[in-house]
Wavefront OBJ file of the C-alpha trace (Angstrom):
o trace
v 17.213 20.065 -9.699
v 19.824 19.904 -6.892
v 18.301 23.353 -4.969
v 14.702 22.564 -4.666
v 14.907 20.307 -1.626
v 16.878 23.301 0.002
v 13.248 25.362 -0.917
v 11.396 22.953 0.478
v 12.888 22.320 3.810
v 12.558 25.896 4.827
v 8.913 25.753 3.905
v 8.359 22.989 6.033
v 10.168 24.588 8.933
v 8.832 27.665 8.679
v 5.309 25.628 9.156
v 6.710 23.767 11.926
v 7.954 27.063 13.670
v 4.077 28.567 12.941
v 2.778 26.022 14.591
v 5.196 26.648 17.366
v 3.863 30.156 17.356
v 0.517 29.571 17.716
v 1.723 27.642 20.690
v 4.084 30.885 22.499
v 1.063 33.440 21.580
v -1.718 31.146 23.444
v 0.531 29.682 26.538
v 0.851 32.543 29.429
v 4.103 32.762 31.223
v 4.796 32.986 34.876
v 5.665 36.506 34.466
v 2.792 37.367 32.925
v 0.588 36.040 36.050
v -0.850 33.067 34.335
v -0.893 29.349 34.567
v -1.379 27.125 31.645
v -5.484 25.962 30.898
v -5.855 22.226 31.969
v -7.138 20.440 29.140
v -9.072 17.222 28.929
v -8.383 15.097 26.037
v -11.404 12.533 25.278
v -11.728 8.948 23.850
v -7.577 8.606 24.236
v -6.125 5.472 25.210
v -2.967 5.481 26.289
v -2.802 1.642 25.066
v -3.389 1.499 21.202
v -6.812 0.974 20.757
v -6.003 -1.991 18.254
v -3.910 -3.933 19.950
v -6.609 -6.375 20.971
v -9.137 -5.843 18.963
v -9.893 -6.732 15.630
v -12.321 -3.066 15.312
v -11.281 0.027 15.568
v -13.827 3.281 15.731
v -11.833 6.011 14.689
v -9.005 6.869 12.138
v -7.144 9.266 11.114
v -7.115 8.988 7.024
v -9.265 11.540 6.615
v -7.558 13.985 7.831
v -7.976 14.469 11.580
v -9.270 12.332 14.280
v -12.657 11.088 12.951
v -15.168 8.524 13.835
v -15.598 6.033 11.124
v -19.539 6.464 10.658
v -18.413 9.937 9.555
v -16.215 8.860 6.909
v -18.476 9.145 3.923
v -16.523 5.837 2.155
v -15.632 2.426 2.620
v -12.956 1.340 5.113
v -10.971 -1.163 5.887
v -9.271 -1.168 8.355
v -6.112 -4.008 9.634
v -5.148 -3.718 13.041
v -2.218 -4.872 15.342
v -4.087 -8.146 16.217
v -5.492 -9.624 12.650
v -1.372 -9.102 11.333
v -0.582 -10.714 14.680
v -2.890 -13.441 14.280
v -2.236 -14.254 10.732
v 1.116 -13.452 10.873
v 1.347 -11.088 8.201
v 4.636 -9.972 8.167
v 5.317 -8.745 4.863
v 2.940 -5.739 3.909
v 2.040 -7.443 0.535
v 0.269 -10.004 2.718
v -1.510 -7.738 4.313
v -2.665 -6.462 1.029
v -3.818 -10.078 -0.340
v -6.051 -10.387 2.560
v -7.737 -7.206 1.903
v -10.949 -7.399 -0.862
v -10.907 -5.839 -4.092
v -6.455 -6.026 -4.478
v -4.897 -7.344 -6.807
v -1.152 -7.518 -8.137
v 0.506 -6.831 -11.393
v 3.612 -9.339 -11.903
v 7.162 -7.726 -12.883
v 7.613 -4.827 -10.521
v 8.588 -7.283 -7.530
v 7.727 -3.961 -5.207
v 3.915 -2.392 -4.795
v 4.750 -0.328 -7.396
v 1.930 -1.559 -9.089
v -0.834 -2.855 -7.264
v -4.406 -2.508 -8.027
v -7.327 -1.802 -6.220
v -10.659 -1.790 -7.411
v -8.682 -2.593 -11.038
v -7.164 0.550 -10.516
v -3.465 1.206 -10.553
v -2.139 2.052 -6.533
v 0.833 2.304 -5.950
v 2.677 3.724 -9.124
v 0.574 6.763 -7.963
v 2.254 6.602 -5.099
v -1.023 5.470 -3.106
v 0.748 4.288 -0.162
v 0.955 6.112 2.887
v 2.824 6.349 6.267
v 0.823 8.398 8.994
v -0.562 10.258 6.208
v 2.560 11.415 4.494
v 3.008 9.601 1.171
v 5.551 6.781 1.376
v 8.712 5.671 -1.096
v 7.223 2.863 -4.032
v 10.675 1.594 -4.183
v 10.889 -0.528 -1.124
v 9.837 -4.082 0.344
v 8.101 -3.284 3.449
v 7.583 -5.055 6.876
v 4.909 -4.429 9.329
v 6.715 -4.613 12.537
v 6.105 -0.950 12.972
v 2.453 -1.025 11.757
v -0.404 -0.104 14.575
v -2.799 -1.103 11.882
v -3.255 -0.537 7.907
v -6.181 1.498 6.714
v -7.339 1.489 3.418
v -9.407 4.247 2.258
v -11.959 2.914 -1.166
v -12.733 5.122 -3.668
v -11.244 8.629 -4.873
v -9.701 10.809 -2.143
v -7.866 13.697 -3.937
v -9.672 16.254 -1.801
v -7.495 14.895 1.205
v -4.846 13.906 0.093
v -3.540 15.108 -3.486
v -2.978 13.239 -6.732
v -3.901 9.540 -7.463
v -6.018 7.817 -5.412
v -8.179 6.527 -8.305
v -9.265 3.138 -6.489
v -8.228 4.368 -2.581
v -5.372 4.475 -0.784
v -3.427 2.855 1.803
v -2.246 4.226 4.934
v 0.065 2.385 7.437
v -0.378 4.320 10.933
v 2.988 3.607 12.736
v 3.129 2.430 16.495
v 3.857 5.648 18.914
v 4.950 6.112 22.345
v 2.097 5.842 25.246
v 2.270 6.288 29.065
v 3.366 2.899 30.191
v 5.938 0.500 30.344
v 5.285 -2.527 28.540
v 7.521 -4.516 26.405
v 7.005 -7.560 23.946
v 9.615 -9.511 22.114
v 8.705 -12.202 19.858
v 10.713 -15.402 17.776
v 8.986 -16.978 14.745
v 10.444 -20.609 13.691
v 8.653 -21.165 10.187
v 9.167 -23.408 7.037
v 11.706 -22.677 4.239
v 14.614 -21.528 7.012
v 12.618 -19.182 8.171
v 14.129 -17.327 11.677
v 12.496 -13.695 12.631
v 12.931 -11.679 16.074
v 10.560 -8.748 16.669
v 10.990 -6.358 19.459
v 8.534 -3.696 20.741
v 9.400 -1.944 23.776
v 7.430 1.172 25.238
v 9.649 3.009 28.263
v 7.374 5.513 29.981
v 10.386 7.938 30.583
v 8.403 11.023 32.561
v 4.973 12.005 33.639
v 3.915 12.662 30.160
v 6.686 11.415 27.940
v 7.639 7.887 26.467
v 10.272 6.137 24.420
v 9.162 3.491 21.839
v 11.771 1.134 19.911
v 10.813 -1.910 17.526
v 12.674 -3.690 15.673
v 13.039 -6.820 13.597
v 15.565 -9.029 12.632
v 14.246 -11.550 9.791
v 16.582 -14.119 8.043
v 14.552 -16.869 5.930
v 16.206 -19.008 2.796
v 12.814 -19.557 1.135
v 14.095 -22.592 -1.002
v 16.526 -20.196 -2.883
v 14.349 -17.105 -2.581
v 16.410 -15.813 0.588
v 15.183 -12.360 2.200
v 17.645 -10.610 4.884
v 15.259 -8.062 6.943
v 16.854 -5.632 9.529
v 14.281 -2.921 10.883
v 15.166 -0.478 13.586
v 12.039 2.682 14.058
v 12.817 4.258 17.649
v 10.539 7.123 18.500
v 10.535 9.871 21.230
v 7.173 11.736 22.520
v 6.731 14.127 24.844
v 4.026 16.057 26.227
v 1.523 13.649 25.351
v -2.219 14.388 26.645
v -1.586 17.939 26.977
v -1.814 21.428 24.890
v 1.292 20.767 22.878
v 2.678 17.728 22.020
v 5.706 16.561 20.025
v 7.226 13.489 18.742
v 10.222 12.878 16.747
v 10.938 9.658 15.157
v 13.467 7.732 13.244
v 13.128 4.588 10.657
v 14.957 2.744 8.671
v 14.477 -0.782 6.983
v 16.948 -2.853 5.063
v 15.984 -5.782 2.991
v 18.185 -8.009 0.744
v 17.725 -11.272 -0.826
v 17.034 -12.979 -4.192
v 13.981 -12.434 -5.825
v 11.612 -14.877 -7.279
v 11.097 -12.881 -10.357
v 8.305 -14.537 -11.864
v 7.566 -18.597 -13.506
v 6.107 -19.132 -16.517
v 2.433 -20.642 -17.282
v 1.213 -22.981 -20.012
v -1.770 -21.937 -21.790
v -4.500 -24.389 -22.159
v -7.851 -23.293 -23.867
v -6.876 -19.507 -22.947
v -6.299 -20.771 -19.449
v -3.589 -19.806 -17.258
v -2.334 -23.149 -16.020
v 0.867 -22.731 -12.903
v 3.008 -25.775 -13.877
v 6.191 -25.316 -11.689
v 6.122 -25.498 -7.899
v 5.352 -22.712 -5.782
v 8.616 -23.428 -3.562
v 10.841 -23.359 -6.747
v 13.262 -20.890 -7.072
v 14.855 -20.895 -10.650
v 16.988 -17.589 -10.635
v 20.497 -17.154 -10.321
v 22.703 -17.332 -6.956
v 24.256 -14.002 -7.700
v 20.429 -12.416 -8.644
v 19.161 -9.788 -5.720
v 16.767 -7.242 -4.745
v 18.024 -4.802 -2.033
v 15.720 -2.280 -1.069
v 16.487 0.516 1.939
v 14.075 2.953 4.044
v 15.515 5.761 5.851
v 13.357 8.954 7.332
v 13.218 11.121 9.975
v 9.768 12.447 10.948
v 9.504 15.705 13.633
v 5.574 16.134 14.392
v 4.016 18.699 16.886
v -0.128 18.822 17.665
v -1.017 22.320 19.234
v -4.432 21.436 20.944
v -6.807 24.202 21.460
v -9.875 24.966 22.963
v -13.238 22.718 22.199
v -11.528 19.912 20.837
v -9.490 21.687 18.102
v -6.060 21.124 17.109
v -2.968 22.057 14.625
v -1.390 18.935 13.682
v 2.025 19.584 11.836
v 4.948 17.096 10.781
v 7.650 17.167 8.914
v 9.406 14.238 7.083
v 12.615 13.603 4.729
v 13.632 10.339 3.562
v 15.693 8.291 1.171
v 14.818 4.956 -0.203
v 16.441 2.828 -2.825
v 16.071 -0.057 -4.719
v 18.708 -2.102 -6.759
v 17.524 -5.031 -8.656
v 19.461 -7.789 -10.344
v 16.883 -10.538 -11.363
v 16.411 -13.727 -13.482
v 13.073 -14.033 -16.236
v 11.814 -17.418 -16.223
v 10.657 -19.048 -19.914
v 10.238 -22.323 -20.845
v 12.992 -22.842 -23.334
v 11.091 -24.537 -26.419
v 10.901 -23.549 -30.132
v 6.978 -24.421 -29.666
v 4.513 -23.283 -27.333
v 3.558 -25.964 -24.777
v -0.123 -26.686 -24.272
v -0.223 -29.629 -22.288
v 1.377 -29.004 -18.555
v 1.496 -33.392 -18.814
v 4.841 -32.689 -21.346
v 6.075 -30.070 -18.574
v 8.374 -32.892 -16.575
v 11.854 -32.309 -14.420
v 13.444 -32.338 -18.220
v 11.891 -29.644 -18.945
v 14.431 -26.685 -19.940
v 14.115 -22.780 -18.609
v 16.182 -20.245 -19.694
v 16.948 -17.004 -17.886
v 17.412 -13.456 -19.280
v 18.535 -10.890 -17.100
v 16.312 -8.158 -15.548
v 17.775 -4.901 -13.597
v 16.666 -1.893 -12.269
v 18.275 1.002 -10.251
v 16.032 3.656 -8.592
v 16.526 6.334 -5.970
v 14.396 8.750 -4.267
v 15.052 11.886 -1.713
v 11.232 12.803 -0.659
v 10.656 15.655 1.967
v 6.960 16.765 3.080
v 5.805 19.112 5.590
v 2.299 18.907 6.169
v -0.466 21.520 8.875
v -3.467 20.363 9.341
v -6.450 22.332 12.008
v -9.092 20.015 12.694
v -12.090 21.781 15.058
v -15.469 22.048 16.222
v -17.568 24.741 16.645
v -21.348 26.596 16.447
v -21.945 29.194 14.027
v -25.301 30.211 12.432
v -26.782 27.680 14.626
v -25.254 24.711 13.642
v -22.924 22.470 14.506
v -19.418 22.542 12.387
v -16.361 20.201 12.070
v -14.010 21.988 9.836
v -10.983 20.643 8.449
v -7.939 22.501 6.604
v -4.476 22.363 5.677
v -1.494 22.531 3.518
v 1.435 20.147 2.416
v 3.968 20.399 0.758
v 5.885 17.662 -0.827
v 9.224 17.152 -3.015
v 10.809 14.261 -4.780
v 14.229 14.518 -6.173
v 13.914 10.713 -8.204
v 16.613 8.938 -10.565
v 15.765 5.792 -12.263
v 17.691 3.127 -14.532
v 15.083 0.657 -15.615
v 15.805 -2.539 -17.867
v 19.493 -1.737 -16.003
v 20.794 -5.410 -17.441
v 24.700 -4.649 -18.659
v 23.202 -6.807 -22.149
v 23.893 -4.917 -25.009
v 21.060 -3.540 -27.198
v 19.452 -5.345 -30.099
v 18.602 -8.961 -30.652
v 20.534 -12.036 -29.443
v 23.651 -12.398 -31.912
v 23.037 -16.236 -33.557
v 25.484 -18.554 -32.365
v 26.641 -16.642 -29.448
v 25.896 -18.167 -25.769
v 23.727 -17.274 -23.964
v 24.220 -14.140 -21.228
v 22.725 -16.440 -18.419
v 22.829 -19.843 -18.201
v 19.002 -22.354 -18.407
v 18.768 -24.654 -16.173
v 15.801 -27.340 -15.966
v 12.876 -28.051 -14.384
v 14.018 -30.803 -12.005
v 17.115 -28.525 -10.935
v 15.230 -25.836 -8.756
v 18.144 -23.340 -6.879
v 21.434 -24.582 -9.058
v 23.896 -22.287 -7.785
v 24.744 -20.758 -11.064
v 26.256 -17.831 -10.978
v 27.005 -14.567 -13.328
v 28.942 -11.809 -12.052
v 27.216 -8.442 -11.970
v 29.029 -6.581 -14.559
v 26.833 -3.649 -15.152
v 28.331 -0.677 -16.032
v 27.326 2.976 -13.320
v 23.595 3.074 -14.216
v 22.581 5.813 -16.962
v 20.269 7.712 -14.895
v 16.608 9.126 -15.802
v 16.271 12.122 -13.731
v 13.072 14.196 -12.553
v 11.895 16.332 -9.594
v 8.395 17.084 -9.251
v 7.144 19.585 -6.658
v 3.633 19.996 -4.951
v 1.785 22.335 -2.971
v -1.406 21.618 -1.741
v -4.689 23.779 -0.159
v -7.429 22.265 1.314
v -10.815 22.774 3.535
v -13.415 20.632 4.479
v -16.793 21.431 5.999
v -18.715 19.075 7.828
v -22.119 20.804 9.129
v -24.741 19.044 11.096
v -27.848 20.020 9.809
v -30.258 18.396 12.472
v -29.136 16.550 15.208
v -29.433 13.459 12.664
v -28.421 15.142 9.386
v -24.733 16.154 8.241
v -23.739 17.585 5.146
v -20.013 17.643 3.984
v -18.067 19.581 1.390
v -14.447 20.321 0.629
v -12.496 21.619 -1.640
v -8.500 21.623 -2.688
v -6.115 23.190 -4.663
v -2.400 22.085 -6.042
v -0.194 23.182 -8.175
v 1.966 20.258 -9.748
v 5.221 21.241 -11.112
v 7.957 18.318 -12.447
v 11.248 18.208 -14.701
v 12.778 15.324 -16.600
v 15.946 14.607 -17.993
v 16.898 11.534 -19.635
v 20.283 9.862 -20.021
v 20.088 11.297 -23.395
v 20.149 14.601 -21.715
v 16.534 15.904 -23.278
v 14.943 17.707 -20.998
v 11.020 18.606 -20.431
v 8.328 19.919 -17.676
v 5.033 20.413 -17.172
v 2.886 22.427 -14.828
v -0.835 21.701 -13.843
v -3.316 23.904 -11.163
v -5.887 20.781 -10.119
v -8.944 21.534 -8.042
v -10.280 18.682 -6.291
v -14.117 18.446 -4.819
v -15.984 16.469 -2.402
v -19.636 16.258 -1.080
v -21.334 13.895 0.934
v -24.351 13.751 3.001
v -24.913 11.312 6.334
v -28.041 10.440 8.105
v -27.206 9.589 11.401
v -31.128 8.445 12.572
v -29.392 6.759 16.169
v -25.943 5.691 17.906
v -25.381 3.022 16.384
v -26.203 3.855 12.460
v -25.299 5.885 9.558
v -26.302 5.837 6.131
v -24.532 8.647 3.745
v -23.658 8.971 0.056
v -21.022 10.501 -1.149
v -19.098 12.069 -4.367
v -15.243 12.383 -5.256
v -12.810 13.061 -7.745
v -9.134 12.411 -7.852
v -6.420 13.100 -10.945
v -2.651 11.185 -12.071
v -0.676 13.984 -13.242
v 1.695 12.630 -15.831
v 4.701 14.123 -14.897
v 5.523 12.080 -11.767
v 6.128 9.185 -12.101
v 9.770 7.241 -13.166
v 7.797 5.724 -16.271
v 6.888 9.028 -18.274
v 10.482 9.834 -19.322
v 10.636 12.590 -22.054
v 12.501 11.387 -25.005
v 10.864 10.325 -28.133
v 8.311 8.664 -28.176
v 7.101 9.003 -24.958
v 7.303 13.023 -24.608
v 3.592 12.699 -25.930
v 3.265 11.469 -21.942
v 4.427 14.351 -20.315
v 2.278 16.697 -22.329
v -0.515 14.802 -21.920
v -3.162 16.406 -19.126
v -4.082 14.940 -15.824
v -6.197 11.507 -15.868
v -9.117 12.435 -13.965
v -11.409 10.012 -11.844
v -14.804 10.646 -9.675
v -16.372 8.020 -7.400
v -19.884 7.816 -6.665
v -20.434 5.906 -3.125
v -23.600 5.177 -1.198
v -23.483 3.459 2.229
v -24.388 2.257 5.528
v -22.606 1.708 8.547
v -23.791 0.016 11.559
v -22.095 -0.279 15.400
v -23.716 -4.457 16.382
v -23.099 -6.511 19.391
v -23.353 -3.960 22.060
v -20.928 -1.753 19.802
v -18.595 -4.409 19.872
v -18.826 -5.251 16.336
v -18.860 -3.248 12.968
v -20.940 -3.917 9.795
v -20.420 -1.204 6.586
v -22.301 -1.889 3.004
v -21.180 0.202 0.503
v -22.436 0.512 -3.429
v -20.353 2.364 -5.440
v -19.227 3.889 -8.921
v -15.520 4.982 -9.409
v -14.862 5.816 -13.367
v -11.576 7.367 -14.684
v -11.780 9.536 -17.630
v -8.738 10.174 -20.360
v -6.782 7.364 -19.377
v -3.797 6.366 -20.428
v -1.687 3.576 -19.145
v 1.728 2.640 -19.907
v 4.246 -0.533 -19.998
v 7.489 0.901 -18.645
v 9.298 -2.651 -19.884
v 8.808 -1.040 -23.090
v 11.453 1.345 -24.414
v 8.650 2.621 -26.429
v 6.308 3.239 -23.503
v 4.188 1.652 -25.101
v 0.604 2.748 -24.463
v -1.924 -0.015 -23.659
v -5.327 1.207 -22.644
v -6.712 5.076 -23.202
v -9.967 6.692 -22.833
v -12.189 5.613 -20.247
v -13.482 3.092 -18.122
v -15.062 1.991 -15.324
v -16.179 0.099 -12.378
v -19.223 -0.568 -10.589
v -19.889 -3.208 -7.547
v -20.175 -3.327 -3.503
v -17.872 -3.439 -0.649
v -18.594 -5.371 2.654
v -17.017 -5.044 5.830
v -17.646 -6.744 8.795
v -15.408 -6.565 12.438
v -15.466 -7.097 15.739
v -16.614 -9.718 18.520
v -19.848 -10.981 19.019
v -19.386 -12.529 22.532
v -16.589 -12.753 24.729
v -14.947 -15.810 23.102
v -15.715 -15.351 19.436
v -14.183 -12.609 17.110
v -14.895 -11.905 13.397
v -12.723 -10.148 10.354
v -14.998 -10.056 6.636
v -14.041 -7.738 3.926
v -16.034 -8.810 0.277
v -15.666 -6.748 -3.225
v -18.202 -7.382 -5.675
v -17.370 -6.004 -9.057
v -20.322 -7.218 -11.265
v -19.484 -4.779 -14.036
v -16.239 -3.129 -15.093
v -15.806 -2.162 -18.691
v -13.060 -0.275 -20.987
v -15.335 2.244 -22.240
v -13.191 3.742 -24.697
v -9.773 2.556 -25.807
v -6.800 3.278 -28.038
v -6.519 -0.240 -29.376
v -8.378 -0.069 -32.537
v -6.893 -2.473 -34.604
v -9.221 -6.585 -34.871
v -7.274 -9.375 -33.540
v -5.446 -11.761 -36.349
v -8.077 -14.080 -37.434
v -5.558 -17.097 -36.205
v -6.497 -15.978 -32.455
v -9.672 -13.719 -32.626
v -9.652 -13.996 -28.871
v -6.341 -12.125 -29.026
v -4.185 -8.706 -28.587
v -4.331 -6.086 -25.949
v -7.734 -5.267 -24.515
v -10.195 -3.136 -26.481
v -13.527 -1.143 -26.157
v -16.064 -3.266 -24.429
v -13.253 -5.550 -22.599
v -13.243 -6.252 -19.038
v -10.133 -4.535 -17.616
v -7.544 -6.759 -16.676
v -6.611 -7.105 -12.666
v -10.464 -7.009 -12.088
v -11.789 -9.863 -10.785
v -15.819 -10.380 -10.054
v -15.034 -11.099 -6.864
v -12.267 -10.892 -4.054
v -12.680 -11.491 -0.202
v -10.846 -12.394 3.580
v -12.771 -13.903 6.525
v -10.904 -14.707 9.572
v -12.455 -15.782 13.018
v -10.820 -16.977 16.609
v -12.820 -18.471 19.145
v -11.030 -18.722 22.638
v -12.197 -21.984 23.719
v -10.368 -21.875 27.070
v -9.287 -19.490 29.083
v -5.654 -20.364 27.903
v -6.157 -21.703 24.035
v -7.584 -19.672 21.307
v -7.860 -21.091 17.984
v -8.587 -19.782 13.994
v -8.895 -20.101 10.789
v -9.255 -18.207 7.860
v -9.757 -17.495 3.925
v -8.434 -15.681 0.923
v -10.096 -16.009 -2.431
v -10.160 -14.347 -5.359
v -12.078 -14.773 -8.524
v -10.730 -15.375 -11.794
v -9.162 -12.448 -13.822
v -6.930 -11.305 -17.080
v -3.316 -9.954 -17.256
v -3.045 -6.077 -18.028
v -3.093 -5.910 -21.982
v -3.551 -9.840 -22.707
v -7.092 -10.114 -23.230
v -7.567 -13.800 -24.630
v -5.741 -15.236 -21.593
v -7.851 -15.974 -17.880
v -6.118 -17.130 -14.580
v -8.605 -19.507 -12.535
v -10.313 -18.061 -9.525
v -8.553 -19.505 -6.007
v -9.146 -20.061 -2.781
v -6.554 -20.814 0.465
v -6.895 -21.871 3.469
v -5.128 -20.495 6.691
v -5.353 -22.246 10.527
v -3.780 -20.488 14.079
v -3.843 -22.363 17.293
v -2.250 -19.851 20.429
v -1.970 -21.133 23.838
v -1.183 -18.790 26.724
v 0.802 -19.955 29.382
v 0.482 -16.696 31.440
v 0.265 -13.238 31.185
v 3.950 -13.196 30.310
v 4.469 -16.380 27.750
v 2.472 -17.867 24.619
v 2.909 -19.602 21.952
v 1.760 -20.015 18.799
v 1.393 -21.849 15.363
v 0.234 -20.820 11.791
v -0.400 -22.908 8.832
v -0.792 -20.616 6.018
v -2.274 -22.159 2.522
v -2.917 -25.523 4.353
v -4.251 -27.939 0.904
v -0.298 -26.141 -0.791
v -3.224 -24.779 -3.469
v -0.951 -23.564 -6.486
v -2.117 -20.763 -8.042
v -1.403 -17.742 -9.739
v -0.995 -14.508 -7.389
v 0.740 -11.536 -9.420
v -0.410 -11.684 -13.487
v 1.597 -9.977 -16.095
v 1.613 -10.579 -19.808
v 3.355 -13.914 -20.572
v 4.489 -14.966 -16.745
v 2.947 -14.983 -13.323
v 4.228 -14.707 -9.645
v 2.842 -17.988 -7.621
v 1.138 -17.882 -4.110
v 2.969 -18.548 -1.348
v 3.127 -22.616 -0.588
v 2.237 -23.978 2.552
v 4.005 -22.633 5.374
v 4.497 -23.162 9.102
v 5.421 -20.933 11.276
v 5.384 -21.935 15.460
v 5.784 -17.961 17.348
v 6.956 -17.611 21.114
v 5.775 -14.789 22.480
v 7.010 -12.766 25.984
v 5.434 -9.590 27.682
v 7.224 -7.986 30.619
l 1 2 3 4 5 6 7 8 9 10 11 12 13 14 15 16 17 18 19 20 21 22 23 24 25 26 27 28 29 30 31 32 33 34 35 36 37 38 39 40 41 42 43 44 45 46 47 48 49 50 51 52 53 54 55 56 57 58 59 60 61 62 63 64 65 66 67 68 69 70 71 72 73 74 75 76 77 78 79 80 81 82 83 84 85 86 87 88 89 90 91 92 93 94 95 96 97 98 99 100 101 102 103 104 105 106 107 108 109 110 111 112 113 114 115 116 117 118 119 120 121 122 123 124 125 126 127 128 129 130 131 132 133 134 135 136 137 138 139 140 141 142 143 144 145 146 147 148 149 150 151 152 153 154 155 156 157 158 159 160 161 162 163 164 165 166 167 168 169 170 171 172 173 174 175 176 177 178 179 180 181 182 183 184 185 186 187 188 189 190 191 192 193 194 195 196 197 198 199 200 201 202 203 204 205 206 207 208 209 210 211 212 213 214 215 216 217 218 219 220 221 222 223 224 225 226 227 228 229 230 231 232 233 234 235 236 237 238 239 240 241 242 243 244 245 246 247 248 249 250 251 252 253 254 255 256 257 258 259 260 261 262 263 264 265 266 267 268 269 270 271 272 273 274 275 276 277 278 279 280 281 282 283 284 285 286 287 288 289 290 291 292 293 294 295 296 297 298 299 300 301 302 303 304 305 306 307 308 309 310 311 312 313 314 315 316 317 318 319 320 321 322 323 324 325 326 327 328 329 330 331 332 333 334 335 336 337 338 339 340 341 342 343 344 345 346 347 348 349 350 351 352 353 354 355 356 357 358 359 360 361 362 363 364 365 366 367 368 369 370 371 372 373 374 375 376 377 378 379 380 381 382 383 384 385 386 387 388 389 390 391 392 393 394 395 396 397 398 399 400 401 402 403 404 405 406 407 408 409 410 411 412 413 414 415 416 417 418 419 420 421 422 423 424 425 426 427 428 429 430 431 432 433 434 435 436 437 438 439 440 441 442 443 444 445 446 447 448 449 450 451 452 453 454 455 456 457 458 459 460 461 462 463 464 465 466 467 468 469 470 471 472 473 474 475 476 477 478 479 480 481 482 483 484 485 486 487 488 489 490 491 492 493 494 495 496 497 498 499 500 501 502 503 504 505 506 507 508 509 510 511 512 513 514 515 516 517 518 519 520 521 522 523 524 525 526 527 528 529 530 531 532 533 534 535 536 537 538 539 540 541 542 543 544 545 546 547 548 549 550 551 552 553 554 555 556 557 558 559 560 561 562 563 564 565 566 567 568 569 570 571 572 573 574 575 576 577 578 579 580 581 582 583 584 585 586 587 588 589 590 591 592 593 594 595 596 597 598 599 600 601 602 603 604 605 606 607 608 609 610 611 612 613 614 615 616 617 618 619 620 621 622 623 624 625 626 627 628 629 630 631 632 633 634 635 636 637 638 639 640 641 642 643 644 645 646 647 648 649 650 651 652 653 654 655 656 657 658 659 660 661 662 663 664 665 666 667 668 669 670 671 672 673 674 675 676 677 678 679 680 681 682 683 684 685 686 687 688 689 690 691 692 693 694 695 696 697 698 699 700 701 702 703 704 705 706 707 708 709 710 711 712 713 714 715 716 717 718 719 720 721 722 723 724 725 726 727 728 729 730 731 732 733 734 735 736 737 738 739
């Protein structure tokens, strides 16, 4: 395993060299008497397109710069303007403002996010600038220009995963202007946040941009401290050959609010502890970090064609030592009124350590040309991925087996009336016993969009991946797996005019069984690594329209997503218990609306409706016990957990005067069940937010945000037996200076 990165890194360097070689071959030298031909770059604004808008018109999420109307899938884009308006500083807050997204508790990260009910984070479906992002760290939006959520299968474009969709974080890039911005936020929970965005025009076609964040918040005990820095230098901007080199580092240290217990009333989940109360230990911590370097080159050919090459190496780390909070009672509490300040709580340890080193290289061609009397838009490329991982799950230092009768608890308990009591337990964990794995993937793809007539386009694409992975567990047992995988994609578009586009598409995806830490080779989990990849398919028909003189966009889509040969496991159990197997599907509709309807009024709205979702085949065959006919794991015919029928988000702003702008929004999620706990249901909820911004001049502005204005208590993330509450009411004041 130790020698593999040395293989992938030269391969990536060779790809970059090939891209540079194409430059050397096409650029005549002065001794040859040639001059570099002028290149006109169309539709490339030097100011980021999403800076002052809730709407964008182009995206790179589908490989190559494409208009959204040419992407035959539902796509939700959270722009920098929306991120700033709603103070969506944490990546999970962005996902909470996206329809169709739900969360499984117990990971304290983005590792088990669900999209349309299908797992997102564990399959590695979170990207940064089209490259797979690490799964171990807590993300921040300080360096995001926008965040794109592509719904439905996308393995032809990006490889493994992507059953419900993918999330792509688009980084801020240098541009040819001098522009600087500093913001400071003061909020409840002793929040202090300072960000800087400095763009310096350093030459005729060069610029340097640095984004930074310092964030400290006590959060009533669940504190969080962040330090982030992202410098990028870009040169040759808008010319035939453009280069950039960037670094990224984000360190997050804090105490996690790992969970709260609930009370069950008629199989309904009732949160009973105040959302702002922290019941963990003062010694609890979750420290994460992300460090990477990226080198990229764009070689522009004639006729709007280009070759884009990227090389990135990074390390991601997490050290979690937390407290699992439970009601400390011999008999279950069924009356929420019995929970009071004297109710006792137990605190049991939860620990994990993970380290990942990743190296990635991609080279993508995108070009338009005429052949056979038809207009073609061809995209093709190659990508390489290497991850070396180490994981220590359930790393608590607790002795194995059940507690010894009469022995003192490993962690002292507390009571409901004594949150953040200051109790401290030394971290006496030994050196972590790591399971290790390395995963390698090489992918080749090609896709062509052909204009059959001026109004009809057909799309066809195919990708091949060779995936290999090897594992060694703490006992020294090793295993490995290799797969050859083909991923097709088909689509048809009808565009009768410049403001409407109708489409139908089919795509596939797969989740390999040897690339994530929960599949270790020790028995009985050796069955998992030898299982063929899960496969999924997505059918979608939809339409996209430009409204209000192309100042707003509306998208409507109907989808059918099916995952077959499914296996879901619980990484919290030593036996890697299979929760579901067989087949499941989800069918519904997506709605997206974003833009400006007059000079004063802007709207962002997205809604996912999943009226039908079902486990079609399951490995759970035993009937539930007579004492609890609704109990037990989910079975054939059940609705999958974490799949509400309705979820959505609304945000709108209105400029009352040239200086004063006000806004408000709603987040909604319907009732849902925890995964693997079919008898329990969490209630639906709606939260409301408000914003007012006053601009004193072109330089200064002041903004007030109030989130969850009713202080709604609700279960945001779910797991069997506990939940993570949604954030309580918060008030933030943000001062911004631009110069």
